[in-house]
C-alpha positions as CSV (number, residue, x, y, z in Angstrom):
1,M,-70.7,-52.5,59.8
2,K,-71.9,-55.2,62.3
3,T,-68.5,-55.1,64.0
4,M,-68.7,-51.3,64.5
5,L,-72.3,-51.6,65.9
6,F,-71.3,-54.4,68.2
7,A,-68.4,-52.3,69.6
8,V,-70.6,-49.2,70.1
9,I,-73.1,-51.3,72.1
10,I,-70.4,-52.8,74.3
11,S,-68.7,-49.4,74.8
12,G,-72.0,-47.7,75.6
13,G,-73.1,-50.4,78.1
14,T,-69.7,-50.3,79.8
15,F,-70.0,-46.5,80.2
16,L,-73.5,-46.7,81.7
17,L,-72.4,-49.5,84.0
18,F,-69.5,-47.6,85.5
19,Y,-70.9,-44.1,85.5
20,F,-74.4,-44.8,86.7
21,G,-74.3,-48.3,88.1
22,L,-71.2,-48.2,90.3
23,S,-70.5,-45.6,92.9
24,N,-67.5,-43.3,93.1
25,T,-66.7,-43.7,89.4
26,G,-66.3,-40.3,87.8
27,L,-66.9,-39.3,84.2
28,P,-63.2,-39.4,83.0
29,I,-62.7,-42.9,84.4
30,S,-65.9,-44.2,83.0
31,F,-65.2,-42.6,79.6
32,G,-61.7,-44.1,79.5
33,I,-63.0,-47.6,80.4
34,S,-65.6,-47.3,77.7
35,V,-63.0,-46.4,75.1
36,A,-60.9,-49.5,76.1
37,A,-64.1,-51.6,75.9
38,F,-64.8,-50.2,72.4
39,I,-61.3,-51.2,71.1
40,A,-61.6,-54.6,72.8
41,A,-65.0,-55.2,71.2
42,L,-63.6,-54.3,67.8
43,L,-60.9,-56.9,68.1
44,A,-63.1,-59.6,69.7
45,S,-66.2,-59.1,67.6
46,P,-67.7,-62.3,66.2
47,F,-68.6,-60.3,63.1
48,R,-65.0,-59.3,62.4
49,K,-63.6,-60.8,59.2
50,P,-60.4,-62.8,59.6
51,A,-57.3,-61.1,58.3
52,P,-56.4,-62.4,54.8
53,A,-53.4,-64.7,54.7
54,N,-50.1,-63.0,53.8
55,K,-49.6,-63.2,50.1
56,T,-46.2,-63.7,48.6
57,R,-44.9,-60.4,47.4
58,P,-44.3,-60.3,43.7
59,E,-40.6,-59.7,44.2
60,E,-40.2,-62.6,46.6
61,K,-39.9,-66.2,45.4
62,P,-42.1,-68.7,47.1
63,A,-40.3,-71.2,49.4
64,G,-39.0,-74.1,47.5
65,S,-38.9,-72.3,44.1
66,P,-36.0,-73.7,42.1
67,A,-33.0,-71.6,41.8
68,K,-31.6,-70.6,38.4
69,T,-29.1,-73.1,37.0
70,N,-25.7,-72.2,35.7
71,Q,-25.8,-74.7,32.9
72,S,-24.4,-73.5,29.6
73,A,-26.9,-72.8,26.9
74,P,-26.3,-74.3,23.5
75,D,-25.4,-71.0,22.0
76,D,-22.8,-70.3,24.7
77,L,-21.2,-73.7,24.2
78,I,-21.2,-73.4,20.4
79,A,-19.6,-69.9,20.7
80,E,-16.9,-71.3,22.9
81,G,-16.3,-74.1,20.5
82,N,-16.1,-71.8,17.5
83,R,-13.6,-69.7,19.3
84,R,-11.3,-72.7,19.7
85,I,-11.9,-73.8,16.1
86,A,-10.8,-70.3,15.0
87,E,-7.6,-70.8,17.0
88,I,-7.0,-74.2,15.4
89,L,-7.5,-72.8,11.9
90,E,-5.2,-69.8,12.6
91,N,-2.4,-72.0,13.8
92,A,-2.9,-74.4,10.9
93,K,-2.0,-71.7,8.4
94,R,1.6,-71.8,9.8
95,I,2.0,-75.5,9.0
96,K,3.7,-76.2,5.7
97,S,2.6,-79.9,5.3
98,Q,-0.6,-80.0,3.2
99,E,-1.2,-83.5,4.5
100,I,-1.3,-82.3,8.1
101,K,-3.5,-79.3,7.1
102,D,-6.0,-81.8,5.5
103,K,-6.1,-83.8,8.7
104,I,-6.8,-80.6,10.7
105,A,-9.5,-79.6,8.1
106,A,-11.2,-82.9,8.6
107,I,-11.3,-82.4,12.4
108,V,-12.7,-78.9,12.0
109,E,-15.4,-80.2,9.5
110,I,-16.6,-82.9,12.0
111,S,-16.6,-80.3,14.8
112,G,-18.9,-78.1,12.7
113,R,-21.3,-81.0,12.3
114,I,-21.3,-81.5,16.1
115,F,-22.2,-77.8,16.6
116,E,-25.0,-78.1,14.0
117,D,-26.4,-81.0,15.9
118,L,-26.4,-78.9,19.1
119,R,-28.3,-76.2,17.4
120,Q,-31.0,-78.6,16.3
121,D,-31.0,-80.6,19.5
122,P,-30.1,-78.5,22.6
123,S,-30.7,-81.5,24.8
124,D,-27.3,-82.8,23.6
125,V,-25.4,-80.0,25.4
126,K,-24.5,-82.1,28.4
127,K,-23.0,-84.8,26.2
128,A,-21.0,-82.3,24.1
129,K,-19.7,-80.2,27.0
130,K,-16.6,-82.3,27.6
131,F,-16.0,-82.4,23.9
132,V,-15.8,-78.6,23.7
133,L,-14.2,-77.8,27.0
134,Y,-11.6,-80.5,27.0
135,Y,-11.0,-82.4,23.7
136,L,-11.3,-79.4,21.4
137,D,-9.2,-77.3,23.7
138,S,-6.5,-80.0,23.8
139,T,-6.6,-80.2,20.0
140,S,-6.1,-76.5,19.8
141,I,-3.0,-76.6,22.0
142,I,-1.5,-79.6,20.1
143,V,-2.0,-77.8,16.7
144,K,-0.4,-74.7,18.1
145,K,2.6,-76.5,19.5
146,Y,3.0,-78.5,16.3
147,A,3.0,-75.3,14.2
148,D,5.6,-73.8,16.6
149,L,8.0,-76.7,16.3
150,S,7.5,-77.7,12.6
151,K,8.7,-74.3,11.4
152,Y,12.3,-75.1,12.4
153,T,14.6,-76.4,9.7
154,Y,17.1,-78.0,12.0
155,T,15.7,-80.6,14.3
156,N,16.9,-83.5,16.4
157,P,15.5,-87.1,16.8
158,E,13.5,-86.3,19.9
159,M,11.8,-83.4,18.2
160,N,11.1,-85.5,15.1
161,S,9.6,-88.2,17.2
162,T,7.3,-85.8,19.0
163,L,6.1,-84.2,15.8
164,K,5.4,-87.7,14.4
165,R,3.4,-88.6,17.5
166,A,1.4,-85.4,17.0
167,E,0.6,-86.2,13.4
168,N,-0.6,-89.7,14.4
169,L,-2.6,-88.2,17.2
170,L,-4.5,-86.1,14.7
171,D,-5.9,-89.3,13.1
172,S,-7.0,-90.5,16.6
173,I,-8.6,-87.1,17.3
174,K,-10.6,-87.3,14.0
175,E,-11.8,-90.8,14.9
176,A,-12.8,-89.7,18.4
177,F,-14.7,-86.7,17.1
178,E,-16.6,-89.0,14.6
179,K,-17.6,-91.2,17.5
180,Q,-18.7,-88.1,19.5
181,L,-20.9,-87.1,16.6
182,L,-22.5,-90.5,16.3
183,A,-23.2,-90.5,20.0
184,L,-25.0,-87.2,19.7
185,L,-27.0,-88.6,16.8
186,E,-28.3,-91.6,18.8
187,N,-31.4,-89.7,20.0
188,D,-32.2,-88.6,16.4
189,V,-31.9,-92.2,15.2
190,M,-34.1,-93.5,18.0
191,D,-36.7,-90.8,17.3
192,L,-36.7,-91.7,13.6
193,D,-37.0,-95.4,14.5
194,V,-40.1,-94.7,16.7
195,E,-41.7,-92.7,13.9
196,I,-41.1,-95.4,11.3
197,K,-42.6,-98.1,13.6
198,T,-45.6,-96.0,14.4
199,L,-46.3,-95.3,10.8
200,E,-45.8,-99.0,9.8
201,S,-48.3,-100.0,12.5
202,T,-50.8,-97.4,11.3
203,F,-50.5,-98.7,7.7
204,K,-51.3,-102.2,9.0
205,M,-54.3,-101.1,11.0
206,D,-55.7,-99.2,8.0
207,G,-55.1,-102.1,5.7
208,Y,-52.4,-100.6,3.5
């Protein structure tokens, strides 16, 4: 309101000055000058409120906002791991040796425990990613190739040697997977140790 009044006064004064105060200034020119003065007064008024700062539009992200990461969620990694476990079990059905089947079953059992840990502690995803995407995938390939070769009745020394190496490797895989599980459980062990020490200290403070 004050801004408008200020502009009217300036505009009116300008019109009077040019129409009556100065010679040879006609009505149209005086009126045009007064309109320009009115607009200028609106913009330059000391009573005019400053324009509000531009607010970030809802659809726009503020500068520096973190981008979405492409890290695999625990469920995605577990689903991928289970897919490869299914491949291992499917190929294991074609193997005649029960001993080899038992070794594969032990590997699958440990893998299941690793996936269970991921469900309970999603922070272990980074540690387990290589296990799923590389070691478990390599195991699936080895079991498939073993099943393909072991079905033949007639073999040669080279084939027998390769099959034997694959059988021994299954033991190494089982051991490696056990170490992987223990590594993932380290955080749980540390958390339990902290809780035990805290409770023991509380007992001492309370005189128990």
